C-alpha positions in Angstrom: 0.0 -0.2 0.2 2.8 2.4 1.1 4.5 1.6 -2.5 1.3 2.4 -4.6 0.8 5.7 -2.5 4.2 6.6 -2.9 3.9 5.7 -7.2 1.0 8.2 -7.1 2.9 10.9 -5.2 5.8 10.8 -7.5 3.6 10.6 -10.5 1.6 13.7 -9.1 -1.7 11.7 -10.0 -3.6 14.1 -7.2 -3.4 17.0 -5.3 -5.6 17.5 -1.8 -7.9 20.4 -2.3 -11.4 21.7 -1.0 -14.4 20.3 -3.2 -15.8 23.0 -5.3 -19.3 23.6 -5.2 -21.4 21.6 -7.4 -19.2 18.9 -7.5 -19.5 15.1 -5.9 -16.5 13.5 -5.5 -16.2 9.5 -6.5 -15.0 6.8 -4.3 -12.0 4.7 -3.9 -11.0 1.4 -2.2 -7.9 -0.8 -2.1 -8.0 -4.0 -4.0 -5.6 -7.1 -2.9 -3.7 -9.7 -5.1 -1.0 -12.3 -5.0 0.8 -12.6 -8.1 2.1 -16.0 -9.0 4.9 -17.0 -11.3 4.0 -19.2 -14.3 5.3 -22.2 -12.0 2.6 -21.2 -9.4 5.1 -20.1 -7.0 4.5 -16.5 -5.2 5.9 -13.5 -7.3 4.5 -10.8 -4.8 1.8 -9.3 -2.9 0.3 -6.5 -4.7 -1.9 -3.8 -3.5 -3.9 -1.4 -6.0 -5.8 1.8 -5.2 -8.9 1.7 -7.3 -11.4 4.6 -8.2 -15.0 3.4 -7.9 -15.4 4.4 -11.8 -18.8 3.2 -11.8 -20.0 6.2 -10.2 -18.8 8.6 -12.9 -21.6 10.3 -15.2 -20.9 9.8 -18.8 -20.2 13.3 -20.7 -19.1 15.0 -17.8 -16.5 12.8 -15.8 -15.6 11.1 -19.1 -16.0 10.6 -22.6 -14.5 7.9 -24.8 -13.2 4.4 -23.3 -12.1 2.2 -26.0 -8.8 1.2 -25.9 -7.0 -1.4 -28.3 -5.7 -5.1 -27.0 -3.3 -7.2 -28.8 -5.0 -9.7 -31.2 -4.0 -13.3 -30.3 -3.2 -13.8 -33.7 -0.7 -11.1 -33.7 0.8 -12.7 -30.6 1.1 -16.0 -32.6 2.6 -14.1 -35.8 5.2 -12.7 -33.8 6.2 -15.8 -31.9 6.6 -17.7 -35.5 8.7 -14.8 -36.7 10.9 -15.1 -34.2 11.1 -18.9 -34.6 11.4 -18.7 -38.1 14.4 -16.1 -37.9 15.7 -17.3 -34.7 15.6 -13.7 -32.8 15.3 -13.1 -29.2 12.1 -12.6 -27.5 12.0 -10.0 -24.5 9.2 -9.3 -22.0 8.8 -5.9 -20.0 6.1 -5.0 -17.5 5.4 -1.1 -17.1 4.9 -0.5 -13.5 1.8 1.4 -12.3 0.9 1.9 -16.3 -2.4 3.6 -16.1 -1.1 6.2 -13.8 0.7 7.8 -16.7 -2.1 8.6 -18.7 -3.4 12.4 -18.7 -6.8 13.5 -17.6 -8.4 15.9 -19.3 -11.8 16.2 -17.5 -12.2 17.8 -14.1 -12.6 14.9 -11.3 -12.5 14.7 -7.6 -11.9 11.6 -5.7 -12.2 10.9 -1.7 -9.2 10.3 -0.4 -7.9 6.8 0.1 -9.1 4.7 3.1 -6.4 5.2 5.8 -5.1 8.7 4.6 -8.1 10.3 6.0 -7.6 12.7 8.9 -9.7 13.5 11.4 -11.5 16.9 10.8 -10.3 17.5 7.3 -12.7 17.7 4.7 -10.2 17.8 1.5 -10.6 15.5 -1.5 -8.4 14.5 -4.0 -8.2 16.7 -7.4 -7.1 13.8 -10.2 -4.3 15.2 -12.7 -3.7 11.4 -14.0 -5.8 8.6 -14.6 -6.3 6.0 -12.0 -7.1 2.5 -11.9 -11.0 2.1 -12.1 -12.0 5.1 -14.1 -13.7 4.8 -17.0 -10.9 6.3 -19.2 -8.0 5.1 -17.6 -7.0 2.3 -20.3 -7.4 4.5 -23.2 -5.5 7.4 -21.8 -2.6 5.1 -20.7 -2.5 3.6 -24.5 -2.6 7.2 -26.1 0.4 8.0 -23.9 2.3 5.0 -24.9 1.3 5.5 -28.4 2.7 8.9 -28.3 6.2 7.8 -27.0 6.8 4.7 -28.9 6.2 6.8 -32.2 8.6 9.4 -30.9 11.1 6.5 -30.6 10.5 6.1 -34.7 7.9 3.5 -34.6 5.1 2.9 -37.0 1.7 1.9 -35.6 0.2 -1.3 -37.5 -3.3 -0.5 -39.4 -4.0 -4.6 -38.9 -3.4 -4.4 -35.1 -3.2 -1.1 -33.2 -1.2 -2.8 -30.3 1.6 -3.4 -32.9 4.3 -1.2 -33.7 7.3 -1.7 -35.9 10.3 0.2 -36.6 12.7 -0.5 -39.6 16.0 1.4 -39.9 18.5 0.1 -42.6 19.1 -3.5 -42.0 17.6 -3.7 -38.4 14.0 -4.7 -37.9 12.1 -4.3 -34.6 8.6 -5.6 -33.8 6.7 -4.3 -30.2 3.3 -6.1 -29.0 1.7 -4.3 -26.2 -1.2 -5.8 -24.1 -2.4 -3.3 -21.5 1.0 -2.8 -19.4 2.6 -6.1 -20.7 5.1 -5.6 -23.8 6.6 -7.9 -26.0 9.7 -7.0 -28.2 11.6 -8.8 -30.6 13.9 -8.3 -33.7 16.9 -8.9 -35.5 19.5 -6.4 -33.8 20.1 -7.0 -30.1 22.0 -3.3 -30.0 18.4 -1.8 -31.2 16.3 -3.5 -28.7 18.5 -2.6 -25.8 18.4 1.1 -26.9 14.6 0.7 -27.0 14.3 -0.6 -23.6 16.5 2.2 -22.1 14.1 4.8 -24.2 11.1 3.3 -22.4 12.7 3.6 -19.3 13.3 7.3 -19.5 9.4 7.6 -20.2 8.1 5.0 -18.0 9.0 3.0 -15.0 10.0 -0.1 -16.8 10.7 -3.8 -15.3 12.6 -6.2 -17.4 11.2 -9.4 -17.0 14.2 -11.3 -19.3 13.4 -13.6 -22.1 9.7 -14.2 -22.7 8.3 -16.9 -20.5 4.8 -16.3 -19.8 2.7 -14.1 -21.9 -1.3 -13.6 -21.7 -2.0 -16.8 -19.9 0.3 -18.3 -22.5 3.4 -20.5 -21.5 6.3 -19.5 -23.8 9.5 -22.5 -23.9 12.1 -22.3 -26.5 14.6 -24.9 -27.9 16.6 -25.6 -31.1 13.7 -26.8 -32.8 11.6 -23.7 -32.2 9.3 -22.1 -29.8 6.5 -24.0 -28.3 3.5 -22.6 -26.5 1.2 -23.9 -23.9 -2.0 -22.8 -22.0 -2.2 -25.3 -19.6 -2.1 -23.0 -16.3 -4.6 -20.7 -18.2 -6.7 -23.8 -18.5 -6.4 -24.8 -15.3 -7.1 -21.6 -13.6 -10.5 -21.4 -15.6 -11.2 -24.9 -14.4 -10.4 -23.7 -10.5 -12.8 -20.4 -10.9 
């Protein structure tokens, strides 16, 4: 929880202020989750501050909400390319991705549980998007698209979550699904430069070689790339 609040503070997600007349603040709550590795061992304990976006009013608190996600056929296509050309596969995770999106609407939120001080009547004036808001996913994708295009990448018309960059003999492919990023290409130095660039724009966690992406376990051998959705299927059965 402290880590989540620190991320919001460093990102200047909100500022405390008095509630203007005629405005109604939306609520928020803490959501807790245990994240697991592909082998089901515990990766970390996670606390997420989530706005109660279901209380937002369309046309006042938000407008457009749609945000594209990578198509599964794109994932398979990228893996097939990497296997055919023996390209390395890299995975990145954007820490607190949704906190990066800029808000264009005037939204106020009640202080997070545990931060309210007795006698105070201040609210959080949101400057950046927050998990739970209707427009959050769209604003984050817009922010990322702007950054990756500044690095020389072109957005695919067939899948808006797919970006490619051709520079001389080097060819790099980037696929994003919300905050999970898959990168491959024929030039390792260019991929490393891309990672450094993204780290200057966002808080990036380099997960190394691709092992687990969108519920798909990925393993590699001299014969090629093998994908398996065993854990994903077992999770569905468990649910």
